[in-house]
C-alpha positions as CSV (number, residue, x, y, z in Angstrom):
1,M,0.0,0.0,-0.3
2,S,1.3,3.3,-0.7
3,I,1.3,6.2,1.7
4,Q,2.2,9.6,1.0
5,L,3.5,11.6,4.0
6,S,3.3,15.0,2.3
7,E,-0.7,14.8,2.8
8,P,-2.0,17.6,5.4
9,P,-2.5,16.6,9.1
10,A,-5.6,14.7,9.6
11,K,-8.3,17.6,11.1
12,K,-8.6,17.7,14.5
13,L,-11.5,15.6,16.2
14,K,-14.6,16.0,18.8
15,N,-12.6,15.6,22.2
16,E,-14.8,12.5,23.1
17,Q,-13.6,10.4,20.0
18,R,-10.3,8.8,20.3
19,L,-7.7,9.8,17.6
20,Q,-6.6,6.4,15.9
21,C,-3.4,5.8,13.9
22,E,-4.3,6.0,10.1
23,Y,-1.8,3.3,9.2
24,F,-3.6,0.5,7.5
25,I,-1.9,-2.9,8.0
26,E,-2.4,-4.9,5.1
27,K,-1.2,-8.2,6.6
28,K,-3.9,-8.2,9.3
29,Q,-6.2,-6.0,6.8
30,R,-7.4,-3.6,9.7
31,R,-6.4,0.1,10.7
32,C,-3.3,0.2,13.7
33,G,-5.5,0.7,17.0
34,M,-2.8,2.7,18.3
35,T,-3.7,6.7,19.0
36,R,-2.0,9.5,17.4
37,K,-1.4,13.1,18.3
38,N,-3.9,15.5,16.4
39,D,-1.4,17.0,14.4
40,V,-0.5,13.8,12.7
41,Q,-1.6,11.1,10.6
42,Y,0.2,8.3,12.6
43,C,1.1,6.9,15.8
44,T,4.7,7.3,17.0
45,E,5.5,3.4,15.5
46,H,4.3,4.0,12.3
47,L,5.8,7.0,12.0
48,N,9.3,5.8,12.5
49,L,8.4,2.8,10.1
50,L,7.2,4.8,7.4
51,K,10.9,7.5,7.9
52,K,12.6,4.3,7.4
53,K,10.9,3.3,3.9
54,L,10.5,7.0,2.6
55,G,13.4,8.5,4.4
56,N,11.1,11.3,5.5
57,E,12.2,13.3,8.9
58,K,10.0,15.8,9.0
59,H,7.5,14.1,11.3
60,N,10.0,14.4,14.2
61,G,8.9,15.8,17.3
62,K,10.4,18.3,19.8
63,E,12.1,15.6,21.6
64,G,14.3,14.6,18.8
65,N,14.2,11.6,16.7
66,R,12.7,8.1,17.2
67,V,15.3,5.1,17.3
68,P,14.7,1.6,17.5
69,C,15.4,0.5,21.3
70,P,19.0,-1.7,21.2
71,L,17.4,-4.0,23.8
72,D,14.4,-5.0,21.9
73,P,14.2,-3.5,18.0
74,K,10.2,-4.3,17.7
75,H,9.7,-0.7,19.5
76,T,11.2,2.5,19.3
77,V,12.0,5.0,22.0
78,W,12.8,9.2,21.5
79,E,16.7,9.1,21.3
80,S,17.1,11.9,24.1
81,Q,15.7,9.8,26.6
82,L,17.3,6.4,25.1
83,Q,19.5,5.8,28.3
84,K,17.1,6.7,30.6
85,H,14.4,3.9,28.9
86,L,17.1,1.4,29.3
87,K,17.0,1.3,32.7
88,K,13.1,0.5,32.7
89,C,12.9,-1.2,29.4
90,N,10.8,-4.8,29.9
91,K,13.5,-6.2,27.9
92,T,16.2,-5.4,30.5
93,K,14.1,-7.4,33.3
94,Q,13.5,-10.3,31.0
95,I,17.4,-10.5,30.1
96,H,18.0,-10.3,33.8
97,S,15.1,-12.4,35.4
98,N,16.9,-15.7,35.5
99,D,20.5,-14.1,36.7
100,G,21.8,-16.5,39.9
101,L,19.4,-19.1,38.9
102,P,21.3,-22.7,39.5
103,Y,19.9,-23.7,36.0
104,F,21.3,-20.1,34.2
105,M,24.5,-20.0,32.6
106,P,24.6,-17.7,29.7
107,N,25.7,-19.2,26.3
108,L,26.6,-22.5,27.9
109,N,25.0,-24.3,24.8
110,S,26.0,-21.4,22.1
111,E,29.0,-21.7,19.8
112,S,28.4,-18.2,18.8
113,K,31.9,-16.8,18.3
114,T,32.0,-14.5,15.4
115,T,30.0,-12.0,13.4
116,I,30.1,-13.1,10.0
117,E,27.7,-11.2,7.8
118,E,25.7,-13.8,5.9
119,S,26.5,-14.0,2.5
120,N,23.0,-14.8,0.3
121,G,24.3,-13.1,-2.9
122,Q,22.8,-14.4,-6.4
123,D,26.3,-15.8,-7.2
124,T,27.0,-17.5,-4.4
125,I,23.5,-19.0,-4.1
126,L,24.0,-20.4,-7.8
127,K,27.5,-21.8,-6.9
128,T,25.6,-23.6,-3.8
129,I,23.3,-24.9,-6.2
130,E,25.4,-26.4,-8.2
131,T,27.5,-27.7,-5.6
132,L,24.5,-29.6,-3.9
133,R,23.7,-31.1,-6.7
134,K,27.0,-32.9,-6.9
135,I,26.9,-33.8,-3.4
136,F,23.8,-35.7,-3.8
137,D,25.1,-37.4,-7.1
138,K,28.0,-38.6,-5.2
139,E,27.3,-39.0,-1.6
140,E,25.9,-42.1,-0.6
141,G,23.1,-42.2,2.4
142,L,21.1,-39.2,1.2
143,E,18.3,-40.8,-0.6
144,E,14.9,-39.6,0.1
145,L,13.6,-40.2,3.5
146,P,11.3,-42.9,4.6
147,L,7.9,-41.8,5.1
148,V,6.6,-43.8,8.4
149,V,3.3,-42.6,9.6
150,K,2.3,-44.1,12.6
151,S,-0.9,-43.9,14.7
152,N,-1.7,-44.1,18.0
153,K,-5.1,-45.5,19.0
154,F,-6.0,-43.6,22.2
155,M,-5.4,-40.4,20.0
156,E,-7.7,-41.8,17.3
157,D,-10.3,-43.2,19.6
158,N,-10.5,-39.7,21.9
159,R,-8.6,-36.8,20.2
160,F,-9.4,-37.1,16.7
161,K,-13.5,-37.1,17.1
162,L,-13.4,-34.0,18.8
163,L,-11.4,-31.9,15.9
164,S,-12.6,-30.6,12.4
165,N,-8.8,-29.9,11.7
166,K,-6.9,-32.9,12.5
167,K,-3.5,-31.8,11.3
168,H,-2.2,-31.6,14.6
169,A,-3.5,-34.5,16.1
170,I,-1.8,-36.5,13.6
171,Q,1.3,-35.5,14.1
172,Q,1.0,-35.6,17.4
173,S,-0.2,-39.7,17.2
174,S,2.5,-40.8,14.7
175,L,5.6,-39.2,17.1
176,I,3.9,-40.6,20.1
177,Q,3.4,-44.0,18.7
178,H,7.2,-43.7,17.4
179,M,8.4,-43.4,20.8
180,I,6.2,-46.3,22.1
181,D,7.2,-48.3,19.2
182,S,10.9,-47.4,19.8
183,N,10.5,-48.6,23.2
184,M,11.7,-45.4,25.0
185,L,8.7,-45.3,27.0
186,H,9.0,-48.7,28.9
187,N,10.9,-47.1,32.1
188,N,8.1,-44.5,32.7
189,P,10.3,-41.7,32.1
190,N,9.8,-38.1,32.9
191,F,9.4,-35.9,30.3
192,I,11.3,-32.5,28.9
193,E,9.8,-30.4,26.4
194,F,12.2,-28.1,24.9
195,G,10.3,-25.4,23.1
196,C,7.3,-26.6,24.6
197,G,4.8,-23.2,24.0
198,R,1.5,-23.9,25.8
199,A,2.8,-27.8,26.2
200,E,0.3,-29.2,24.2
201,F,2.9,-31.7,22.9
202,T,3.3,-33.0,26.3
203,R,-0.7,-33.2,27.4
204,Y,-1.5,-35.7,25.2
205,V,1.8,-37.8,25.6
206,N,0.9,-37.9,29.0
207,Q,-3.0,-39.3,28.4
208,V,-1.3,-41.9,26.4
209,L,0.8,-42.9,29.1
210,L,-2.3,-42.6,31.9
211,Q,-3.7,-45.5,29.5
212,D,-0.8,-47.4,29.2
213,H,1.2,-46.9,32.4
214,G,-1.4,-46.0,34.9
215,N,0.2,-46.5,37.9
216,S,3.3,-44.8,37.3
217,K,4.1,-40.9,38.2
218,Q,5.6,-39.1,34.9
219,N,7.0,-35.5,36.1
220,L,7.2,-32.9,33.3
221,I,9.8,-30.1,32.9
222,L,8.5,-27.6,30.3
223,I,11.3,-25.5,28.7
224,D,10.5,-22.3,26.6
225,R,11.8,-18.5,26.2
226,S,8.5,-17.0,25.7
227,S,5.6,-16.0,27.7
228,N,2.6,-18.6,26.8
229,R,-1.2,-17.7,27.4
230,M,-3.4,-20.7,27.6
231,K,-1.1,-23.0,28.6
232,F,-2.1,-26.5,29.5
233,D,-0.1,-27.1,32.6
234,K,-3.0,-27.1,34.6
235,K,-5.1,-29.3,32.3
236,I,-2.5,-32.0,32.5
237,I,-2.8,-32.4,36.4
238,D,-6.7,-32.4,35.4
239,D,-6.6,-35.3,33.4
240,V,-4.8,-37.2,36.0
241,K,-7.1,-36.7,38.7
242,E,-9.9,-37.2,36.5
243,S,-8.3,-40.8,35.6
244,E,-9.1,-44.3,36.8
245,A,-5.7,-44.9,38.5
246,Y,-5.8,-41.7,40.6
247,R,-8.8,-43.1,42.4
248,T,-6.8,-46.0,43.6
249,N,-3.1,-44.3,43.8
250,K,-3.2,-40.6,44.3
251,D,1.0,-41.0,44.3
252,I,1.1,-40.8,40.5
253,L,0.2,-36.7,40.5
254,P,3.1,-35.1,38.4
255,E,5.5,-32.4,39.4
256,I,5.5,-29.8,36.7
257,K,8.6,-27.6,36.5
258,R,7.8,-24.5,33.6
259,V,11.1,-22.6,33.1
260,K,11.2,-19.4,31.2
261,I,14.5,-19.1,29.7
262,D,16.3,-19.5,26.2
263,I,18.0,-23.1,25.6
264,R,20.8,-21.3,24.7
265,D,21.6,-20.7,28.4
266,L,19.7,-23.7,29.7
267,K,22.1,-25.8,32.3
268,I,19.2,-28.7,32.7
269,D,20.9,-31.1,35.7
270,P,19.8,-28.6,38.6
271,L,16.1,-29.2,37.4
272,L,16.4,-33.0,37.0
273,T,15.6,-33.7,40.9
274,F,13.2,-36.1,40.8
275,P,14.4,-39.2,43.7
276,D,11.5,-41.4,42.4
277,N,12.4,-41.4,38.6
278,N,15.9,-40.9,37.3
279,H,14.8,-41.7,33.5
280,Y,14.2,-38.9,31.1
281,V,13.0,-38.6,27.4
282,A,13.5,-35.2,25.4
283,I,10.6,-33.9,23.1
284,S,9.8,-31.4,21.1
285,K,7.2,-30.4,18.3
286,H,8.2,-28.1,16.2
287,L,11.5,-27.0,17.6
288,C,12.2,-24.0,15.7
289,G,15.3,-23.4,13.7
290,V,18.8,-23.0,15.8
291,A,16.5,-24.6,19.1
292,T,17.3,-27.5,17.6
293,D,21.2,-27.3,17.6
294,L,20.9,-25.6,21.1
295,T,18.8,-28.6,22.4
296,L,21.1,-31.4,21.6
297,R,24.2,-29.7,23.0
298,C,22.2,-29.2,25.9
299,I,21.6,-32.6,26.4
300,N,25.1,-33.3,25.4
301,N,26.3,-30.7,28.3
302,S,24.6,-32.7,30.9
303,K,26.2,-34.8,33.2
304,L,22.7,-36.5,34.4
305,L,21.5,-37.2,30.8
306,N,24.9,-37.9,29.2
307,N,26.4,-40.3,31.6
308,H,27.1,-44.2,31.9
309,Q,24.0,-44.4,33.9
310,G,21.6,-44.3,30.9
311,N,19.3,-41.7,32.5
312,L,18.1,-40.5,28.8
313,D,16.0,-43.2,27.2
314,G,15.3,-41.4,23.8
315,I,14.8,-38.1,21.9
316,C,11.9,-37.4,19.7
317,I,12.4,-34.0,17.9
318,A,10.4,-32.8,15.3
319,M,11.9,-30.5,13.5
320,C,11.1,-27.0,11.3
321,C,12.4,-23.3,10.2
322,R,15.8,-24.5,9.0
323,H,16.0,-20.8,7.4
324,V,16.4,-19.3,11.2
325,C,19.3,-21.7,11.7
326,Q,22.7,-20.0,12.4
327,A,26.0,-20.7,11.2
328,D,28.2,-20.8,14.1
329,D,25.5,-22.7,16.6
330,Y,24.8,-25.1,14.0
331,I,25.9,-28.5,15.5
332,N,28.2,-30.0,12.9
333,H,30.7,-28.2,11.3
334,A,32.8,-30.6,10.3
335,Y,30.2,-32.6,8.7
336,I,29.2,-29.5,6.0
337,E,33.1,-28.4,5.5
338,N,34.1,-32.4,4.8
339,L,31.4,-32.2,2.1
340,L,32.9,-29.2,0.5
341,K,36.5,-30.6,1.0
342,A,35.3,-33.8,-1.2
343,D,37.6,-34.5,-4.4
344,Y,34.4,-34.4,-7.0
345,L,33.7,-30.4,-6.0
346,N,37.0,-30.1,-7.3
347,N,38.7,-27.6,-4.8
348,C,35.0,-25.8,-4.2
349,K,35.6,-21.9,-3.5
350,L,32.6,-22.0,-1.3
351,D,33.7,-21.8,2.5
352,Y,31.4,-22.9,5.6
353,Y,29.7,-19.8,6.1
354,E,28.8,-19.1,2.7
355,F,27.3,-22.8,1.6
356,F,25.5,-22.8,5.0
357,N,24.0,-19.5,5.0
358,S,23.2,-20.1,1.1
359,L,21.6,-23.5,2.5
360,K,19.4,-21.6,4.8
361,K,17.8,-19.4,2.5
362,M,17.3,-22.5,0.0
363,C,15.5,-24.3,3.1
364,S,12.4,-22.1,3.2
365,W,12.1,-23.2,-0.8
366,A,10.8,-26.4,0.5
367,T,7.9,-24.7,2.5
368,C,7.1,-21.3,0.7
369,G,6.3,-19.8,-2.5
370,R,3.5,-22.1,-3.7
371,R,0.5,-20.0,-3.9
372,E,-2.8,-21.0,-4.6
373,G,-3.2,-22.6,-8.0
374,M,0.2,-22.8,-9.1
375,K,1.5,-26.0,-10.9
376,D,4.8,-28.2,-10.4
377,D,6.1,-26.6,-14.0
378,D,5.3,-22.9,-13.5
379,L,8.6,-20.9,-13.8
380,V,10.0,-19.1,-10.7
381,N,12.9,-16.7,-10.3
382,I,15.9,-17.9,-8.0
383,T,17.9,-15.1,-8.8
384,D,17.1,-11.8,-11.1
385,D,18.2,-13.8,-14.5
386,V,17.9,-17.4,-13.4
387,T,14.4,-19.7,-13.6
388,M,13.6,-22.9,-12.8
389,T,10.2,-25.2,-12.2
390,L,8.4,-24.8,-9.0
391,K,8.9,-28.5,-8.5
392,Q,12.9,-27.7,-8.8
393,R,12.9,-25.1,-6.5
394,E,11.3,-27.4,-3.7
395,E,13.4,-30.2,-4.3
396,L,16.4,-28.1,-4.1
397,G,14.8,-27.3,-0.8
398,L,14.3,-30.1,0.3
399,M,18.1,-31.1,-0.7
400,A,19.5,-28.4,1.4
401,R,17.1,-29.2,4.4
402,R,18.3,-32.8,4.2
403,I,22.1,-31.5,4.4
404,I,21.1,-29.6,7.7
405,D,19.1,-32.4,9.2
406,E,21.9,-35.3,8.0
407,G,25.1,-33.4,10.1
408,R,22.6,-33.3,13.2
409,K,22.5,-37.1,12.9
410,E,25.6,-37.7,12.7
411,W,26.4,-35.7,15.1
412,V,24.2,-37.4,18.0
413,L,25.5,-40.6,16.6
414,Q,28.9,-39.4,17.4
415,E,28.7,-37.5,20.5
416,L,25.8,-39.5,22.4
417,N,27.6,-42.9,21.3
418,D,31.3,-42.0,22.6
419,K,30.2,-43.7,26.2
420,E,31.2,-47.2,26.6
421,D,27.3,-48.1,27.3
422,S,25.6,-45.9,25.5
423,K,24.3,-47.7,22.2
424,F,21.5,-45.1,20.8
425,T,20.6,-45.7,17.2
426,V,19.4,-42.3,15.3
427,A,17.4,-41.9,12.6
428,L,15.4,-39.1,10.3
429,I,12.1,-40.1,9.1
430,R,9.1,-38.2,7.6
431,Y,6.1,-39.0,10.1
432,V,3.6,-37.7,8.5
433,P,3.1,-36.9,4.8
434,Q,3.2,-33.4,3.2
435,D,-0.5,-32.5,2.8
436,V,-0.6,-32.9,6.5
437,S,2.4,-30.6,7.2
438,L,5.4,-29.0,5.0
439,E,7.9,-29.6,8.2
440,N,7.6,-33.4,8.4
441,V,10.8,-34.5,9.4
442,A,11.5,-35.9,12.8
443,L,14.8,-37.0,14.6
444,I,14.0,-40.3,17.1
445,V,17.0,-41.4,19.0
446,S,16.6,-44.2,21.0
447,K,18.2,-47.7,22.6
448,A,15.9,-50.5,20.2
449,D,18.8,-51.7,17.9
450,R,15.6,-53.6,16.3
451,Y,14.0,-50.7,15.4
452,L,16.6,-49.6,12.6
453,V,18.6,-50.7,9.6
454,D,21.6,-49.1,8.3
455,G,21.1,-46.2,10.0
456,T,18.0,-44.4,8.5
457,H,15.7,-47.2,7.5
458,F,12.8,-48.7,10.0
459,I,11.8,-52.2,10.6
460,E,8.1,-52.3,10.7
């Protein structure tokens, strides 16, 4: 939408009528709900936005310029009041909310050491496409991931009947049954859900276990960096209280620990304090971008999970959003660097950062850009001068996504199995078809040797 800042100020309205910002938010198809001054058309936030877009400074007020808050660029402040604002900004309180707590250790699970600028130039993208195709032509083990869709009977009989849109339930059902079939639940473990949001996934895992292991107690650790409304924590407790098992055994009521923290800063061991049960399974659906790498590193940094006692019974992570991965924090630099050194690439000129940052961008091609009515053979631009079919672009996106996920799988195989008593099998699977979710790849880590063939394919 084109907005002319040269228009005269809005007419002054009656005192009883609120002066509403006239900026139209196209994504939400409505006007901004904020209040404006009577001599301008827009609220201070949208004045700043429009100034950025059009380079117009005439709306600066008497207080000076509006500048983005350095702690949270989503909001702006008057430049003259910046230092005062920083002391009381809500982001300041959030940053220091975990100071001094035993599970808070800044950047424990992060490897960010550089400030390399992302290089997604058109030439780099084209070189990455050429390199990626050669890798898939020559490397073994990068064939299409197996589609292994499972269904849990309890979920089918109960949750499916209540929903008109069953896509989330189908995903939850398949992931839960994968955990059951891989034997990672046989010790009645406690659960750690990373990036839990409202903890919906944990709730349905707990419901299934109430049916299968009704007399056991599963404690829950819920990790998320955001505040969430309509959480399922209370519903989890209510589910247990309403169960048949609770009527005969009041001790099965779970202890729930919800922790608001960035996984980057999480030292998980101080939270693993359940004396009656020392078995754990890590779960997540969907774990976004770099959060998957931070989670795997968090587990590996744990002396209680990654030990000879075998306290970790399994991992089930449905991954998503590789386009927001971070090159420094990616879990397996060595895997990608070794690919780039392959003889068949004839001294590839791409370095790790150029290749990885191009992969990130290409990952979005697997899930974005197919508008309603588009066909596989429709031509789309990948650079200003290069086109390919929509189908070809999506295939390249899946290839880029596969490289990132394969590196994660190889890292888990190596790191979690470096203990004498650790014998984990690791697999990447498509747990639902694409028409249910385009983000349909899960990382399954279990001790069930019979469940895997050649490190990739499942025995049915």
